[in-house]
N, C-alpha and C positions, 0 to 999 in steps of 0.2 A: 689314841691320838685323834685330834679333831681334824675333820676334812670339810671342804666346802665346794659346792658346785656353783661357781659364779663366773659369768662371762661379761665382758664389756667390749662393745664395738663402737668405733667412731668412723663413719664413712658416708658415702653418698648413695642415694637411692637410684637404682637402675631403671625403675619404672614407677608409675603411680601404684598405690596399694591395690592388691587383688582382694576383693571381698568374697569370702567363701562362706558356706553354711554347712552345719552339721546335719546329720539325719534327723535330729530333733528340732531343727530350725534356728539354732544359735548361730549368730554371725561372728566371724573373726576375720582379721586382715593378715595377708601374707605380703612381705616385701623382700626384695633382694637388695642387700647392702654391699657396695664395693669398697674394699679397703685396699691399700697398696702395700705390697711386701717389697722391701729393698734388700738386695744381696749383692755381694761382689761377684762378678762373673769371672770366667776363665782368663779373660784379658786383663783383669785387675780393675776394670771400670765397674761402677755401680750400675746395676740394672734394676728397674722397678717393674713389677708385674701386678696386675689386678687380681684380687682374690674375692670371690663372691660368697656371700653368706645369706642363708634364709632365716628370717625372723618372723615370728607370729605374735600378733597382738589380739587379746580378747578382753572381754569385760569393759571396764572404764577406758583402758588403753585403746581398745578398738575404736571407740568414738573419736578419740584424739587422732589416731593414726589415719582415719579417713581423710583428714585435711592435708596429708603429706602429698608432695608432688615430686615427679622425677627430677633428679639432680639436687634435691634438698640434702643438706648435711644434717645427720642426726647422730645421737649417741643412744645406743640401746644397751640396757643392763638387764641381765636375767640369768637363766640357767641353761646349760647345754643339755640337749636331749637327742634321742635318736629315734628314727622310724624305720622299721623293717618292712620291705615290700617285695613283691614278686612281679616281674614284668610279663608281657604277653608271651614271651618265649619260655617262661618258667624259671628264669634266672633270678635268684635271690639277691637283693640289694639292701644296703643300710645307708641312710642319709642322716646327716647331722643338721640340727636346727637350733635356734635360740628361742626360748619362750620368754618374751619380755616381761619384766616386772616393773620396769621404770624406763622412761624415755625422755630425752632432751632434744629439742629442736633448735638448731642454730639458725640465726638469720644474720646476714652480714649487715653491719651498720657502719656509718662513716667513722665512728669513734671506737670501733672494735667489734666484738661479737656479742650479740644479745642472746639470751638463753631463755627459752620457755620450757617448762617441764611438767610431767605428770608421773606419779608413781602410785602403786597400789601395794597393799600389804599381803593380799592373798590372791596370787595369780592362779587362775584356773588351769587345768591341764589342757594341752592343745588337742582339739578333736581330731579324730582320724579322718582326714579328707584329702582329696587330690585324685 
């Protein structure tokens, strides 16, 4: 049976992109994207809560992502991946992130939403950094 690791997020940037480097000098960008989850609460009223997601951009997308600004609305498409790490107390953790393969930047226009996009065919793997 065919399976596919594909993730799509549409949300708002919580900060300007953070530019990071690998041990061999390659640059990549990390952004935090906020989406909103809506669910019915115990009282029957709908409650919305923010959900934060980490997205990495490298290669051609890194150059494009450097122009992003806090509050900007973007759509990131890519694959879901995980990073295992150990904190200073020796506790093991696992964090999820998106490795972007395509991105669309929304800009509000008087007559609707304009869309600018960049995509790549061969996304590199995310370097181990942080």
